[in-house]
DRENBA-494100 format. One line per 2 residues: number of its first residue (from 1); their letters; for each residue x, y, z of C-alpha. Coordinates in steps of 0.1 Angstrom, whole numbers, plus 5000, padded with zeros to 4 digits. Layout:
% residues N
NUM) A) X:Y:Z ~ ...
This chain:
% residues 656
1) MK) 5198:5207:5052 ~ 5193:5173:5065
3) KN) 5163:5152:5058 ~ 5145:5154:5091
5) YI) 5137:5190:5091 ~ 5109:5190:5066
7) AI) 5076:5198:5083 ~ 5086:5198:5121
9) TL) 5074:5233:5130 ~ 5040:5222:5142
11) TL) 5056:5196:5164 ~ 5084:5218:5181
13) LL) 5054:5244:5190 ~ 5044:5217:5214
15) VL) 5076:5219:5233 ~ 5084:5259:5234
17) IT) 5078:5263:5271 ~ 5108:5277:5288
19) LN) 5125:5264:5319 ~ 5125:5288:5348
21) GR) 5134:5287:5385 ~ 5168:5268:5382
23) AQ) 5202:5280:5393 ~ 5216:5274:5359
25) SA) 5188:5294:5341 ~ 5209:5318:5323
27) SQ) 5226:5288:5305 ~ 5194:5271:5301
29) HK) 5177:5303:5287 ~ 5205:5303:5260
31) AD) 5199:5265:5251 ~ 5160:5273:5249
33) KD) 5166:5301:5225 ~ 5189:5279:5204
35) YN) 5164:5251:5206 ~ 5136:5273:5194
37) QY) 5158:5286:5165 ~ 5165:5249:5154
39) AY) 5199:5254:5166 ~ 5199:5219:5179
41) ID) 5235:5212:5183 ~ 5242:5242:5204
43) AI) 5210:5236:5225 ~ 5223:5198:5229
45) AT) 5256:5212:5243 ~ 5241:5233:5269
47) YE) 5214:5210:5279 ~ 5239:5181:5284
49) RI) 5262:5203:5306 ~ 5232:5211:5329
51) AE) 5224:5176:5330 ~ 5259:5161:5336
53) KG) 5256:5182:5369 ~ 5228:5162:5382
55) YK) 5199:5185:5375 ~ 5167:5168:5363
57) DQ) 5137:5185:5345 ~ 5111:5171:5324
59) EM) 5111:5197:5297 ~ 5149:5197:5295
61) FQ) 5148:5159:5289 ~ 5121:5163:5264
63) RL) 5143:5190:5245 ~ 5172:5168:5248
65) GN) 5156:5138:5234 ~ 5136:5159:5206
67) AY) 5171:5176:5195 ~ 5187:5143:5188
69) YF) 5156:5128:5175 ~ 5151:5156:5149
71) NG) 5188:5154:5139 ~ 5185:5118:5132
73) EL) 5205:5106:5163 ~ 5180:5081:5175
75) TK) 5204:5060:5200 ~ 5215:5092:5217
77) AA) 5178:5105:5218 ~ 5166:5072:5234
79) KW) 5190:5080:5264 ~ 5171:5112:5272
81) YQ) 5137:5099:5265 ~ 5144:5069:5288
83) AL) 5154:5098:5315 ~ 5122:5116:5307
85) FE) 5101:5084:5312 ~ 5119:5075:5341
87) MN) 5112:5108:5356 ~ 5074:5108:5346
89) PE) 5059:5080:5329 ~ 5028:5101:5320
91) QE) 5037:5120:5287 ~ 5019:5134:5257
93) PE) 5011:5106:5231 ~ 5037:5120:5208
95) YY) 5066:5113:5231 ~ 5058:5074:5235
97) YR) 5059:5074:5197 ~ 5092:5090:5194
99) YA) 5106:5068:5224 ~ 5093:5037:5206
101) QT) 5113:5048:5173 ~ 5144:5054:5193
103) LK) 5141:5020:5213 ~ 5141:5002:5178
105) AT) 5173:5022:5169 ~ 5187:5005:5200
107) GD) 5174:4970:5188 ~ 5151:4969:5216
109) YA) 5119:4959:5197 ~ 5098:4945:5224
111) KA) 5099:4974:5244 ~ 5093:4996:5215
113) DK) 5062:4974:5207 ~ 5049:4979:5243
115) TL) 5057:5015:5242 ~ 5034:5017:5210
117) ET) 5007:4999:5223 ~ 5006:5026:5251
119) FN) 5007:5052:5224 ~ 4980:5037:5207
121) KK) 4957:5036:5239 ~ 4964:5072:5246
123) KT) 4959:5083:5207 ~ 4931:5060:5194
125) AD) 4925:5081:5161 ~ 4961:5081:5150
127) KR) 4969:5060:5118 ~ 5004:5053:5133
129) GE) 4988:5033:5161 ~ 4963:5017:5137
131) LF) 4989:5006:5115 ~ 5010:4990:5143
133) EN) 4978:4975:5159 ~ 4967:4959:5125
135) NK) 5002:4946:5119 ~ 5014:4932:5151
137) NY) 5035:4908:5129 ~ 5052:4937:5110
139) LE) 5088:4923:5118 ~ 5078:4890:5102
141) QI) 5065:4907:5071 ~ 5097:4930:5067
143) KA) 5117:4899:5072 ~ 5099:4883:5042
145) NS) 5104:4913:5020 ~ 5142:4917:5031
147) GR) 5171:4899:5012 ~ 5163:4915:4980
149) YE) 5191:4938:4975 ~ 5229:4941:4975
151) IA) 5244:4972:4987 ~ 5278:4989:4990
153) DA) 5293:5020:4999 ~ 5289:5043:4968
155) KI) 5326:5055:4974 ~ 5318:5093:4970
157) NS) 5310:5100:5007 ~ 5327:5126:5028
159) TQ) 5330:5129:5065 ~ 5303:5152:5063
161) TD) 5266:5147:5051 ~ 5261:5132:5017
163) YG) 5226:5124:5008 ~ 5196:5125:4982
165) SA) 5211:5114:4949 ~ 5193:5117:4913
167) YY) 5202:5106:4878 ~ 5213:5132:4851
169) DN) 5232:5129:4818 ~ 5251:5099:4827
171) KL) 5259:5115:4862 ~ 5249:5110:4898
173) VF) 5239:5145:4913 ~ 5238:5146:4951
175) AS) 5238:5172:4981 ~ 5267:5172:5003
177) AR) 5279:5192:5031 ~ 5317:5185:5025
179) DT) 5342:5214:5029 ~ 5344:5232:4996
181) GG) 5381:5247:5002 ~ 5383:5283:4991
183) IA) 5348:5289:4993 ~ 5340:5308:5027
185) KK) 5325:5280:5051 ~ 5290:5287:5064
187) TF) 5274:5265:5089 ~ 5237:5255:5094
189) KW) 5226:5262:5130 ~ 5203:5230:5131
191) TN) 5236:5208:5127 ~ 5266:5230:5130
193) KS) 5276:5216:5097 ~ 5283:5232:5066
195) FT) 5256:5240:5043 ~ 5248:5214:5015
197) NL) 5255:5222:4979 ~ 5249:5199:4949
199) YT) 5276:5177:4934 ~ 5277:5155:4905
201) AE) 5298:5122:4898 ~ 5303:5106:4866
203) IK) 5288:5071:4865 ~ 5314:5049:4847
205) AD) 5307:5021:4825 ~ 5317:4995:4852
207) GT) 5292:5012:4875 ~ 5316:5030:4898
209) LG) 5312:5067:4903 ~ 5340:5093:4894
211) TP) 5354:5121:4916 ~ 5326:5144:4929
213) ER) 5325:5180:4915 ~ 5305:5207:4924
215) FQ) 5274:5215:4904 ~ 5270:5246:4885
217) KN) 5277:5278:4905 ~ 5244:5298:4899
219) IN) 5225:5269:4915 ~ 5244:5264:4946
221) SK) 5238:5293:4969 ~ 5251:5302:5003
223) FN) 5222:5282:5019 ~ 5211:5248:5013
225) ES) 5205:5230:4980 ~ 5195:5195:4977
227) TP) 5173:5165:4961 ~ 5172:5177:4924
229) VF) 5151:5159:4898 ~ 5156:5162:4859
231) TK) 5132:5160:4828 ~ 5143:5132:4806
233) DG) 5155:5157:4779 ~ 5177:5175:4806
235) KI) 5163:5207:4799 ~ 5145:5211:4832
237) MY) 5155:5209:4867 ~ 5135:5209:4899
239) FT) 5154:5212:4934 ~ 5151:5220:4970
241) RN) 5168:5251:4985 ~ 5162:5271:5016
243) NY) 5140:5301:5010 ~ 5166:5323:4991
245) LE) 5165:5338:4959 ~ 5182:5367:4940
247) GK) 5202:5375:4972 ~ 5168:5375:4993
249) RG) 5162:5354:5022 ~ 5128:5347:5032
251) KD) 5116:5340:5068 ~ 5081:5328:5082
253) NQ) 5062:5344:5111 ~ 5088:5328:5137
255) KI) 5116:5342:5116 ~ 5128:5307:5104
257) TL) 5139:5302:5070 ~ 5120:5272:5056
259) LK) 5124:5251:5023 ~ 5111:5256:4988
261) LY) 5109:5241:4955 ~ 5127:5258:4926
263) KA) 5128:5253:4890 ~ 5159:5260:4866
265) EQ) 5162:5259:4827 ~ 5192:5248:4809
267) ID) 5200:5272:4780 ~ 5232:5268:4760
269) GK) 5248:5243:4784 ~ 5240:5265:4814
271) WT) 5214:5264:4842 ~ 5195:5297:4844
273) NV) 5161:5313:4849 ~ 5160:5298:4886
275) SE) 5124:5305:4900 ~ 5102:5292:4929
277) LP) 5072:5272:4922 ~ 5040:5291:4925
279) FN) 5025:5270:4953 ~ 5056:5277:4978
281) SD) 5051:5299:5009 ~ 5071:5315:5035
283) QY) 5050:5300:5061 ~ 5056:5262:5053
285) ST) 5081:5239:5036 ~ 5082:5223:5002
287) AH) 5110:5198:4994 ~ 5122:5168:4977
289) PA) 5106:5168:4941 ~ 5101:5137:4920
291) LS) 5084:5135:4885 ~ 5060:5110:4872
293) ND) 5070:5089:4841 ~ 5051:5110:4818
295) EK) 5063:5142:4836 ~ 5027:5156:4838
297) KL) 5029:5153:4878 ~ 5054:5166:4902
299) YF) 5057:5148:4937 ~ 5071:5165:4967
301) AS) 5068:5166:5006 ~ 5055:5194:5025
303) DM) 5039:5205:5059 ~ 5015:5229:5041
305) PG) 4980:5236:5054 ~ 4958:5202:5048
307) TL) 4988:5182:5058 ~ 4978:5150:5078
309) GQ) 5011:5146:5097 ~ 5043:5163:5105
311) SD) 5050:5163:5067 ~ 5030:5145:5037
313) LY) 5034:5136:5002 ~ 5016:5157:4975
315) SV) 5014:5157:4938 ~ 5006:5187:4915
317) TI) 4997:5186:4878 ~ 5021:5203:4853
319) NS) 5001:5216:4827 ~ 5008:5218:4789
321) DK) 5018:5253:4791 ~ 5043:5246:4821
323) SF) 5018:5262:4848 ~ 5010:5243:4878
325) GK) 4976:5229:4891 ~ 4966:5229:4928
327) PE) 4988:5205:4949 ~ 4969:5175:4962
329) NL) 4976:5155:4991 ~ 4982:5118:4982
331) GK) 4959:5106:5009 ~ 4957:5083:5039
333) TI) 4968:5053:5018 ~ 5004:5070:5019
335) NT) 5004:5097:5045 ~ 5003:5091:5085
337) EG) 5006:5115:5112 ~ 5045:5111:5112
339) RE) 5068:5121:5084 ~ 5064:5109:5047
341) TF) 5091:5125:5026 ~ 5116:5118:4998
343) PF) 5092:5106:4971 ~ 5107:5086:4939
345) IA) 5087:5075:4910 ~ 5104:5044:4892
347) ND) 5102:5035:4856 ~ 5078:5006:4865
349) NQ) 5055:5032:4882 ~ 5063:5024:4917
351) LY) 5063:5050:4943 ~ 5092:5049:4968
353) FA) 5091:5070:4998 ~ 5106:5075:5034
355) SD) 5083:5073:5063 ~ 5085:5071:5103
357) GR) 5048:5068:5106 ~ 5045:5031:5100
359) PG) 5058:4999:5117 ~ 5093:4997:5107
361) LG) 5131:4988:5119 ~ 5137:5023:5132
363) GL) 5137:5060:5122 ~ 5129:5064:5086
365) DV) 5122:5034:5066 ~ 5118:5031:5027
367) YV) 5085:5020:5016 ~ 5069:5014:4983
369) AK) 5036:5014:4967 ~ 5024:5008:4932
371) IN) 5007:5039:4913 ~ 4975:5023:4898
373) DN) 4969:5030:4862 ~ 4935:5046:4873
375) NS) 4952:5076:4888 ~ 4932:5100:4869
377) DK) 4908:5099:4899 ~ 4918:5133:4913
379) NN) 4891:5134:4938 ~ 4903:5104:4958
381) ND) 4942:5099:4956 ~ 4935:5071:4982
383) NT) 4924:5049:4953 ~ 4953:5053:4932
385) FT) 4979:5032:4950 ~ 4982:4997:4960
387) TV) 4991:4986:4996 ~ 5022:5001:5010
389) QN) 5049:4978:5019 ~ 5084:4980:5039
391) VG) 5111:4971:5013 ~ 5130:4954:5041
393) AP) 5166:4950:5050 ~ 5193:4956:5039
395) IN) 5178:4989:5025 ~ 5162:4997:5058
397) SK) 5182:4995:5092 ~ 5177:5007:5127
399) QD) 5187:5042:5117 ~ 5175:5067:5092
401) DF) 5172:5052:5056 ~ 5157:5073:5028
403) AF) 5162:5092:4994 ~ 5158:5057:4975
405) II) 5161:5057:4938 ~ 5163:5029:4912
407) DS) 5165:5023:4875 ~ 5140:4995:4870
409) KT) 5157:4983:4839 ~ 5189:4977:4853
411) QK) 5178:4970:4888 ~ 5205:4994:4902
413) GY) 5201:5025:4922 ~ 5211:5045:4955
415) FT) 5199:5052:4988 ~ 5212:5071:5018
417) SN) 5214:5061:5055 ~ 5232:5073:5086
419) RE) 5237:5038:5098 ~ 5266:5026:5117
421) GG) 5298:5022:5097 ~ 5294:5052:5074
423) NG) 5320:5077:5067 ~ 5298:5109:5078
425) ND) 5265:5118:5091 ~ 5248:5106:5061
427) DI) 5261:5085:5035 ~ 5250:5073:5000
429) YK) 5251:5036:4991 ~ 5246:5020:4959
431) LT) 5222:4990:4955 ~ 5213:4962:4932
433) QT) 5178:4944:4932 ~ 5181:4909:4930
435) RK) 5145:4900:4933 ~ 5115:4922:4931
437) LN) 5093:4928:4961 ~ 5060:4921:4943
439) CE) 5056:4886:4937 ~ 5037:4886:4902
441) QI) 5019:4858:4886 ~ 4998:4852:4855
443) LK) 4962:4844:4860 ~ 4948:4826:4832
445) GI) 4921:4801:4821 ~ 4898:4790:4794
447) VT) 4861:4797:4792 ~ 4838:4769:4780
449) DK) 4801:4759:4778 ~ 4791:4741:4810
451) ET) 4772:4715:4793 ~ 4790:4706:4761
453) NA) 4826:4717:4770 ~ 4826:4739:4739
455) IL) 4853:4766:4738 ~ 4837:4802:4740
457) DN) 4854:4829:4721 ~ 4845:4866:4727
459) AK) 4837:4864:4763 ~ 4843:4895:4783
461) VT) 4866:4887:4812 ~ 4868:4914:4838
463) LL) 4894:4913:4867 ~ 4883:4929:4899
465) DE) 4902:4936:4932 ~ 4890:4927:4969
467) QF) 4866:4958:4968 ~ 4853:4947:4935
469) KT) 4871:4976:4916 ~ 4877:4969:4881
471) IG) 4914:4962:4872 ~ 4914:4951:4837
473) EI) 4891:4938:4810 ~ 4899:4912:4782
475) TT) 4880:4893:4754 ~ 4887:4855:4752
477) AA) 4905:4845:4721 ~ 4896:4820:4695
479) NG) 4908:4792:4718 ~ 4887:4806:4747
481) TY) 4917:4818:4767 ~ 4923:4849:4789
483) SF) 4953:4859:4813 ~ 4960:4888:4836
485) KV) 4992:4897:4853 ~ 4985:4899:4890
487) DC) 5002:4901:4926 ~ 5006:4871:4949
489) NK) 4990:4870:4982 ~ 4959:4889:4972
491) TY) 4922:4879:4963 ~ 4908:4891:4931
493) HI) 4874:4883:4913 ~ 4869:4874:4879
495) RV) 4834:4882:4859 ~ 4828:4866:4828
497) AK) 4799:4875:4805 ~ 4786:4864:4770
499) ED) 4757:4868:4750 ~ 4732:4840:4756
501) YE) 4749:4829:4789 ~ 4745:4834:4824
503) TI) 4772:4860:4837 ~ 4794:4843:4864
505) ET) 4815:4859:4890 ~ 4841:4839:4911
507) PV) 4869:4848:4936 ~ 4903:4835:4932
509) II) 4933:4836:4958 ~ 4968:4841:4941
511) KE) 4994:4821:4964 ~ 5032:4821:4959
513) QS) 5038:4784:4951 ~ 5039:4787:4915
515) EE) 5043:4813:4888 ~ 5008:4806:4873
517) TE) 4975:4804:4886 ~ 4949:4788:4864
519) LN) 4912:4793:4868 ~ 4889:4778:4841
521) IK) 4854:4789:4838 ~ 4823:4773:4827
523) LE) 4794:4793:4815 ~ 4758:4781:4815
525) KR) 4732:4791:4788 ~ 4705:4813:4796
527) IK) 4684:4797:4768 ~ 4685:4758:4773
529) PI) 4670:4733:4750 ~ 4640:4711:4764
531) TV) 4631:4678:4748 ~ 4615:4646:4759
533) GT) 4638:4633:4787 ~ 4649:4663:4800
535) DL) 4652:4667:4838 ~ 4640:4702:4844
537) AK) 4656:4701:4879 ~ 4690:4696:4864
539) TL) 4682:4724:4836 ~ 4669:4747:4862
541) NI) 4695:4741:4889 ~ 4671:4726:4912
543) PI) 4692:4703:4936 ~ 4665:4691:4960
545) IY) 4630:4700:4973 ~ 4636:4706:5009
547) FD) 4610:4694:5035 ~ 4613:4695:5073
549) LD) 4625:4662:5090 ~ 4600:4633:5087
551) KS) 4576:4657:5069 ~ 4561:4661:5034
553) II) 4547:4697:5037 ~ 4562:4721:5012
555) RK) 4585:4746:5030 ~ 4586:4783:5019
557) DA) 4620:4779:5006 ~ 4611:4750:4985
559) TF) 4583:4771:4967 ~ 4610:4792:4951
561) EL) 4622:4762:4933 ~ 4588:4750:4922
563) EK) 4581:4783:4909 ~ 4607:4776:4881
565) IL) 4587:4743:4875 ~ 4554:4761:4873
567) AV) 4568:4789:4850 ~ 4582:4765:4824
569) MQ) 4550:4743:4825 ~ 4529:4779:4820
571) QY) 4553:4786:4791 ~ 4548:4752:4773
573) PK) 4510:4744:4781 ~ 4512:4709:4763
575) MK) 4543:4698:4784 ~ 4537:4667:4805
577) ID) 4561:4657:4834 ~ 4568:4628:4856
579) IR) 4579:4639:4892 ~ 4603:4616:4911
581) SH) 4616:4619:4947 ~ 4646:4600:4959
583) TD) 4661:4596:4994 ~ 4694:4585:5009
585) SR) 4697:4551:5027 ~ 4696:4561:5060
587) QT) 4662:4547:5078 ~ 4647:4516:5063
589) AK) 4639:4510:5028 ~ 4603:4507:5037
591) YN) 4602:4539:5055 ~ 4622:4559:5029
593) LA) 4599:4545:5002 ~ 4568:4558:5020
595) LS) 4584:4591:5028 ~ 4595:4597:4992
597) DR) 4560:4589:4980 ~ 4543:4614:5004
599) RV) 4568:4641:4993 ~ 4564:4635:4957
601) KS) 4526:4636:4959 ~ 4528:4669:4980
603) TQ) 4549:4684:4952 ~ 4523:4672:4926
605) QW) 4496:4688:4945 ~ 4513:4722:4949
607) LI) 4516:4723:4910 ~ 4479:4714:4907
609) KN) 4468:4740:4933 ~ 4489:4765:4914
611) GI) 4470:4757:4880 ~ 4486:4729:4863
613) KS) 4462:4703:4853 ~ 4464:4669:4871
615) NR) 4464:4652:4836 ~ 4501:4667:4829
617) LT) 4516:4654:4861 ~ 4527:4619:4871
619) AK) 4544:4612:4904 ~ 4562:4585:4921
621) GY) 4585:4581:4951 ~ 4617:4558:4947
623) GE) 4630:4561:4982 ~ 4666:4546:4983
625) SQ) 4662:4522:4953 ~ 4682:4544:4928
627) LV) 4711:4557:4945 ~ 4737:4576:4925
629) NH) 4767:4563:4944 ~ 4779:4536:4969
631) CS) 4763:4550:4999 ~ 4740:4521:5007
633) DG) 4732:4505:5041 ~ 4761:4503:5063
635) VP) 4786:4521:5040 ~ 4802:4552:5058
637) CT) 4796:4583:5037 ~ 4800:4620:5042
639) EA) 4770:4642:5044 ~ 4776:4657:5010
641) EH) 4778:4622:4997 ~ 4743:4614:5011
643) QL) 4730:4647:4997 ~ 4737:4635:4961
645) NR) 4709:4609:4965 ~ 4684:4631:4982
647) RS) 4673:4646:4950 ~ 4641:4656:4930
649) EF) 4634:4649:4894 ~ 4611:4665:4869
651) IV) 4614:4644:4836 ~ 4595:4658:4805
653) VS) 4577:4629:4793 ~ 4558:4647:4764
655) MD) 4558:4681:4747 ~ 4527:4678:4726
């Protein structure tokens, strides 16, 4: 059982038209039959013999390409897809996508990108095309994520298929199609290779692996077993097997034996009570289980009804009574129209998985997304994951890379690849992570009073993401400090609230340059003291009363600011104020003095008109005579510097 065959039934149904009218029809019909039964290697042999004789047929080229593509031999698939497009460049959209994937395997990324652009035009609603269109610089992003791992041959590989490892009792458990000697050798029609069984290898103190041994007999059957996962106490095991239990082989409506998830219990040192999970079906595949850290959820891959692509990732709740809930699709944040498969949940709650539906290096690539703490939202799994990222080279290559596992404490793990230079069809590699993908920082700061700079404790500080979704909350300490752990290259929002103060919200961009980002927050009191000498403009945040150029008529937007002054004077009926108007130094001093005088009197009249007695108001224009900076005549200044001089003041001269 190789990784590529999960959830391909729907895809293959698109290409089941038989070839007719050829002199070689007898051989070709046999190849068609083999192809339709997923016996890909037999079909390839027959088709290629026909093609070598010079025959050209569009559907034959499609099937040759598909047979190699689904077998993970992408460079060979590229040859036949190229022949297909040379024969007829107008193909169904899916062939453009497959051709692009195989071109990446040959290293021709430029042509792959052009092919993806055509795919995107032909199938505009496909997420795979959208992801490519929105990430044209995906190779640069992958390059930035690369170089974080040291990899090496795990030294347990055979000349056959070895893949899909898991930790168990200081051992590594994996699937292998190696020859098992005295056991009658059976082959899998999809690959003409031996069926895979589970094997174990001891993880030694120095990190090397011992000699592989076959897993317990009653788990391994005469069909495929792979991708186990074990509970932390080692008493329960979930694993993948062909649809076969207690000597009975199940088939779908097309008489194909698909994949199912099984559970086994360890009793007295032996694995027993093998049973299939209740959400399995003869009509679709379920495979590659993974457990959440609290072991309350099982993740897996499937092409069950409701799948967005060729195979999707799902999760299902494991209830306290060991029963299961209803499987839930992980949503469009994770799944595409391609293949998502081989999930794994690391200790730090990172979801690793393989996909060929995202911009990558070729074939299946390994991707990662953090599972958010708020994953209790069962109605929208899209909200429970951070942005998906390609883990980069050397984990990912031009070929298929998948079945990634890692111990986040030791930073060591394993993955599988069919890259060049391996021992067999798929090989297991060990890895050591030298640098985390997600650049993390500490966002910290101090909350103080805007006017007095006094430290403010017990202020509520909320961290929000770009969509203003709450990520975390904290209360400032006695020294007014707060801190959050955040990711680099992201925009967050900080909201700070405290009794008697105005709530403030401000964005902050986390960059990679330093290990900390400091954002100090100043809060403004809602209740502000007013005494003789107070400038109401500063107290009420009135920077300027705007007038049109060379005009002294109160504009509509200025009335909003004057309403603040009016409200305070109505609240304090004995308050008297002196209104002062200032200009910048542009124009002549005489002109500015006259203009400011007209404007200040216009302001005074607006307040009188709205109910303030004239004896409570005095007004004077000062022109450019009281500049607050160096921007006098002839001195070059910015617009912002001139703005500081164009101000209005409302000075309290009496309170009783």
